N, C-alpha and C positions, 0 to 999 in steps of 0.2 A: 452696238446698238442697244437701246433700252427697250425691251419686249415686255409687255405686261403679262403677268401669268394668266393662263387660260383656265378659268374656273367653270366654264360652260360644258361640263363633261357629259351632260345629257342632251346635247345639241339635236339629236335625232329622235328625241322622246315623243314629239307630237306624232311622229310617223310610225313609231314601233310599238307604243304601249297603249292598251285601251284606256279610254278616258270618258269622263262624264262631260267635262267641258274641255274643248281642244281648240287652241289657237295656233294656226299654221301660216307661217311666212306673212305675217300682217304688216302692211305699210300704210301709214295714214298721214295726212297733210293738214296744216292750217294754211289755207291759201296755197302758196308755193313753198312754204316752210316744212321741211321734211322731218317729222316729229318721231313717228314710230317706224323704226327701220328693220323690217324683216323679223319680227318677233314671233317665236313659236314656243308653246309650253302646254302642258296638260294639267288639268285639275281632276283628281279622282273623286268619286262620290263619297260624301261624308268627311272630306278633307278640309282643313283650313290651310290656305296658301297665302303667305305674306309676300306681297309685291313691293320691293323696296328699292332705294336708290337716293342719291342726293337730290336736292332741289333741281328742277329742270331736266331730270333723267328720263322723263316720259311716263311716269307712273299713272298720273291722273288721265293722260292722253290715251294710254293703253286701256284703262278702265272704261273711259268714255267711248272708245272705239268698239269694245266688246258689247257695251250697252246699246250701240247703234244709234247714238245721238245725233250723227251727221256732222259734227264738228268736235275733233277733227274728221276729215273726209277719208273714209276707207277707200283706197284706190287698188289695193291688190291684197289677196289672202283669203283665208277661209276661217270661220269661227262656227264650231258646232257644239250644240248643247243637247245631250241625250238624242243624238241622231237627227236634230233639227238644225238646218243651215241658217244660223243667224246672220251670216254675211249677206244673205239675199233678202233680209228683212229691214223694216223701219223699227224705230225704237218701241212704238206701241205693239207691234207684232212680236218683237222679242220679249217684251213683257208678258204678252198673252201666253207664251210657251214656257214661261218659268224663270225669266231673268228679273232679279230685283235689285235695283240700284239705290243706295243711300248716298246722295252726294255730300260733298264737304259742307255746303251751305244749309242742308238739312230740308230746306223747302217746306217748312210749317206754314200752313195756310192761315193768314191773318183773318181775324173775325169769326173763326170757328173754334169751338171748344176742342179739348182733347179728344173726346169721344166722337164728335163730328168729323175731326181730321181722320180718325181711324175708319169710321163708317163710309166716309167718302171714297176711300180706297177700295171699298167692297161693292161699290155701285155696279160695276160691270164684272161678269165672270171672267176668270176662275177665282172664286173666293177661297181664302186660306185659313188662317187661324180664326177662331171665333173671338168675340170680344172678351168673354169671360176667360178664355185661355190666355189672352194677351194680358189681362189684368193679373192673372196668376203669375206670369212671368215678370211683369212690371208692376208691383203693388202700388208704387207711387203714382203711377198714371191712373190707377183705379181710384185713389184718394182724390186725385185732381181732375176727374172726368169732366166735370162742369166748368173747369177753368179754361180761359182762352189760351190756345197752344203757344202763341208766340210770347206769353208772359211767363212761361215756365223757365227754370234755371237752364243753363247750357247743357248740363248733364241730363236733365229731364227732357229737353228738346231732342237730344241724341236718342234717348229711349223711345220717344214718341216717333222719330224718324224710322227707327228700326221696326217699331210696331206697325207702322204704315206699311212697310214692306212685307211683313209677315202676314198682314191682313189679306194679302194676295197669295194665291196658290203658287209659291215660287219654288224652284229647284236649286237655284244658285243666288247667294246674297253677295253683292258687291258693295264693299264699305270703302268710302273714301275719307281718310283722315278722321276716324270716329273719335280719337282721343284728343283732338286739337282743342286746346283752351280748357281742358278739364282738369280738376285737381286730382292727384293721385288716388284718393279714396273713391272718387267717382269712376276713374279708369278701372279700379278693382271691380266695381259693380258691373260696368259694361263687359269686362272679361268673363265674369261669372255667367253673365248673360249669354255670351257667345259660346261658352263652353256647354251650357245647357242646350242651345240650339244645336250645337254639334251632336250631342247625345241623342237628339231627336232625328239625326240623320241628315241635317242641313249641310250643304257644301258652301264654303265661304272663301271669297278672295278679299284680303284687306291691304289697302294701301295706307301706310302710316309712317310718318316722320320719326316717331318714338320706336326706333327700330327694335331695341332690346325687348320692350314690352310686347310688340308684335311677334318676335321670334319666340319668346316664352310661350306664347298662345299657339302658334302655328306648328303644323306637322312638317311643312316644306316651305322653301323660300325661293323666289326668283328675284335676282338683283339686276337692275337695269343701270346703264350708264350710256349717256348721249343717245338715248333711243334704241339701244340694243341690249341684249342679254349677255351678262358676263358671268352669271352663276345660276345654276338650276339644280338644287339638291335639298338635303334636309336642313330644317332650322337649327337643329343641334349642331351640325357642322359649321354653320356660320358663327354661332355663339362661341365655338371653340377655336375658330380660326382668326387670330388676331390680325394677320396680314390682310385677309379678305375684308375684314370690318373697317380697318384703317384705310385701305385703298379706295373703298366704294361707299362706305357708310360713315366715315369719319367718327367712329366710336371705339 
């Protein structure tokens, strides 16, 4: 019988270790399609976690479930952020207690300038980083503050999407495919930004198809396969484990 190796050595982590963001036995569905199948993992404060897997493994669905977007529908499980029960909240409530999602499509608002996009994120409390602090992190955005946001390059739009999240007072930043479609030199810039954010104490979960770049950035990795976890451990271990990378990441 062909038995796949069990890399999920920290299967009880969500129940045994203190965590800033904790996902416990999460099950979510698109209609009757069972997508997120009993996922549990922890993210510790100030940590960068890479959430990886092949296409269709359930990465974005897991991120959307944590963000409480309603689709997929969370039918079982618990999600805790700094002692707050996200699983009992709608998406706007989760955002109010510190969850910031940067979706794959970035959702820059057409008709608004760069600065107006950022200020719009600060209309309702809690307010996070100031405009000046954001421009220190993203000088390109400062240079283009009066330009319509949707006319920026792909890399600049990604910077703006992250800036809009930081304009809120967030505790955890969720990034869905932040490197998609970007040139390597722009990916380098985004990585430097994320490292700076980490130095400020920000906790980050990153979903990314460019697994090697994500692993080089991250402290830890969780790998998904068909909606379940097959590995939970250090990012360095994944980079060093050829069997694991070939089996679940095709790299």
